[in-house]
N, C-alpha and C positions, 0 to 999 in steps of 0.2 A: 581483608582489606586491601587496596592498590591505588593507583592514580587515578581520580576521577575528574570531570568536567572541571571544578573550581581549582583544582592543582593545575592542570593543564594552562587555566586562564591565567594563574601567578606565575606558572614558566616563562606563558608567552609573553606577559608584562615585563617579567624579568630580564627576558632575552633582548627585546626591543628596547627595553632601558639601559643596555650596555652590559649585562651580565654575560660572561664566558662559560660556557657549558663543556668546552673541550674534554676536559678530566672530569669525568663524573663518577660518583660513587652511589650506590643506592644500599640502603639497609636493608636485605631482603631481596628477592628477584620479584621485581614489581609488577603486577597484572597492570592492565588498563581497561578501564570502564567508561565508555563512552555509548550512548543511547543515541539514536537516528537523529531526533531532533538537534542534539549537541553536533554532531558530525556535522552536520548541515550548517550550522551557526559558524563552526570552526572553519568549515571550508570556505563559507562566503568573506570570512576575515582574511584569509590565506589568500584568496583570489585578489582582495582590495590591496594587500600589501605587497603582494609579489607581482601584480600586473598579468596573472594569468600562469604563473609557473604552476609544474604539476604538484597535485597535492598530495601533500606528505601523508596523509592519511587515508589514502585512496582505497589501500588493500586491507585496511583496518578489519578485525572480527572481535567480538565483543569475548572480553577476557583474556586475549592476546597478551604475551608478555611486553612490557612497554620498552624493550630495547630499540627496535625500529623506529618507533616515535621519538626516543631520545635522542638518536642518531639523526634521522630523515629531517625532523621539524625543530629541533633544538642545536643541532649541530656539535653533538658530542662524537669525539675521534676517538676517544679511550674511556671505554665503560668499564668499572668493575663493581662486582656484585659482592658483598660481604654476608656472610650467613653463619650461622653455628653447626651447619651440615651442608652436606653435599645434594640433600635430596631434591632441591628446586633447581640444581643446576648451579650454583654459586660457584665462583674460580677463587673466591679468597676465602678461607674456612676461619673463622676466629670466633671465641665465644665474647660476647659484647659485655657479659659481667666482670671480664678481665680487662686490665690495660692493654692497649695495642702496641704491637712492637714499634719500634724507630722508625722500620721500612715503610709504615705506613702514617707517618708523620709529615704534614705540610706538603702531602701530594696532591690535592683535589681542587680545581675551581669551584667544583659544587657537589655538596653532601645532600641527600634525598633519603627522607624516613616517611613513607606512607603506611604506617600501621605497626610499626616493629619496638617502637620504645614502651608501650603499655606491657609488652611480653618479657620484659627484661627485668629481671627481678633488681639489680644493682644500678638503680637508674642515676644515681652521680657519676658513676664511673662511665654509664654509656653516654651521659651527656659530655663528661671529658672526652672521650674518645672521640665522639663526633666534632667537637672542637678542635682537636687536635689534627684530625685528619685534613680539614680544611685549610687552604693555603691564606694566607694575609691578603684581602681582597676579594677573598672567594665566599661563598654563600652557603648556608645552611637553610635547608625547607624542612619541614616537620609537619605533618599532618597527625593528629592523635586524638583519642577520644577524651571529651570535656564533660559529657554529662549522660546520664540516663543511657550508658552503655556497661552498667555494673555487670560482670561477668565474662565479657568478651576478653580482659587480660588480666593482669595482675592490677593495675592501676586505672585510673581515669585522672586528667591533669585540669589544673586551674590555671588561669592567665596570669595569674600573680607568680607562679613557678618561672613561667618562662620570661616575664618581665625582668626577675631578681637575676636569672642564669644569664641570659644573654645582655648583659649590662656592660657598661663602659669600664667598670672596674674587672671584668672577665674578658676584655678586649673586644667586645662586640658593639654595634651598632643596631639596635633591633628595630627594624623597618616594619613590620606588621605583625600585630598579633588579632585575628580574626576568628569569629564563629560562624559554623555551617550546619544549620538546621538539616535535618533529615527526615522523613517520613517512615522510615524502616530502619530495624535493628541492623540490617546488611545495609548499610549507607549507600553502597553504590547503586542501589535500585532506584533511587530517587533522583528526579528530574528538578529540574528550574529551583534549585536550591536558593535560599535567601542568606546573605553574608552581611555579618554585622562587625565592623572594627570595635575593637574592646580598648576601652582606656586605662591607661597605667593605674593602679590603686594608688600609687606614690602621688599621683598628680591631684588626686580628689581627696586624699586623707582618709580613706575608708575602704572597707573591703568591698570588691566587685565580685556579686554572686549572682548566681541565676539559678530559678526556680522554674523549670518548663517540663511539657509534657514530652516533647520530641528528643530523639538522641542527637547529639551536638558536637560534632568535631570542632577542634581548634588548628588553625593552621598558623604558623610560624614562618618568618623570613627575616632571618639576621645576618648581617655582613660581617667579617672578620675584619676588625681594623689594626689589631696589634696582637703579636705573640707574648701572650703572658700566663701565669700559672694559674690555671681556672681553679676558682673556690680556695683560694690563698688564705681568704675570709670568708667563711661560709654564709650564704644568704641568709637574711632574717626577713619574716614579714614586715611588709613597709608600715602598717597601721601601727605595729608595736614600736618601731624605730621613730615613727612620728612621736609617739606617747612618751618614750623616753629622751627623747632629744627635743622637747617643745620647751622653750626659753619665755613665752608669752603666757600669760595667766589665761585660763578657758574663760572666753567671753561669758558674759552674764546674758541671761534670756532677755528679750524685748517683754515690756509689761503683756503685750496681746499674747506672747508665748507663755508666760508665766500664767496667765489666767486660762490659757488652753490646757495646758497640764495638771492645773488643779481642778478643772472640769473632768479631765480624764480619771485621775487620781481619786476622784469622787465616786465614780462609777463601780457596780460590783464588779470584783474579779474577773469574773467569766466574760462580761461585757469588754471590759478593758482589755482583756486578752485578744480577744476577737478583733479589735479594732487596732490594738498594735499588729496583728498578724496579717490583718488585711494591708496595712501600710508597708510592712515587710514585701508582701509578694509583688506591690507595685513598684518597691526598689529594686528587686531583684527580678526584674523583668527586662525581657529585650527591647520593650516600649520605654525604658527609661533611658533617654537620649543622653542624659550626663553620664552612662556608663557605656551605652551601645549606640553606634550608628551605623545606619544601613547602608551598605556600600554601594553604589550605580551599578546596573545592569553591566553584564560584560562587554555589550556594544559600546558602551561609552569609557570602557576604561583599556580596551585593547589598544 
């Protein structure tokens, strides 16, 4: 995995929204994967914004390291690449399973991870490291597997985790959690991805799940607003917290709902199970706009 078109869209939007990329750290040496149609769209946008300045992706080749893109398109002046080994040319060697040294704390305007977190066994430590490396006022961008990529890494992650990790209690303002569908296990091979903004499970008091057929990546953008000890209180899943702290009695069902439940309960178990299962599939679908909202096309948001 590496930086793909939707990542570029996210970084571009952030840059023109005022995010500084001057001091940037990438977790692993990131490749850049852009299809010809995507390059054309980005080039057109670049011309519209700059009034005809040289295209910063003019010399791009498929799979190049993202270094030149970061410097020439996003204005990075100090780029740090951190990895557990030197084999991809990292300039800072550190095992993210272990806490970072003080020399890396509060150093970066932007921290980028496009496909490393899922390969790190000690995820809480890795997340604390990312949070510690970015300055107050800086931004963390994460792109990581969410669905249908079993075996790619140690883990696939749920949006719930990111909502609870990058919370006010942990010193963050979570600006975006989105899902990106892909057609292939190598997600960079997919063009014209659909992107869906995810609702915080805490807001709907339910688990926001997804059953889908396609590989799905999750994109996270989090702004550090305070320097606090992360996980001073370990996160809990929000639906459990809602149940524990509920002060109002559970609302009774309306007569119509009671009638419907009675009719459902009267059905044979096999039929009842099929109907309940079909309802669950609709609930845990990208078509459920209470949980997932399709984002505008890139031309509307850049």
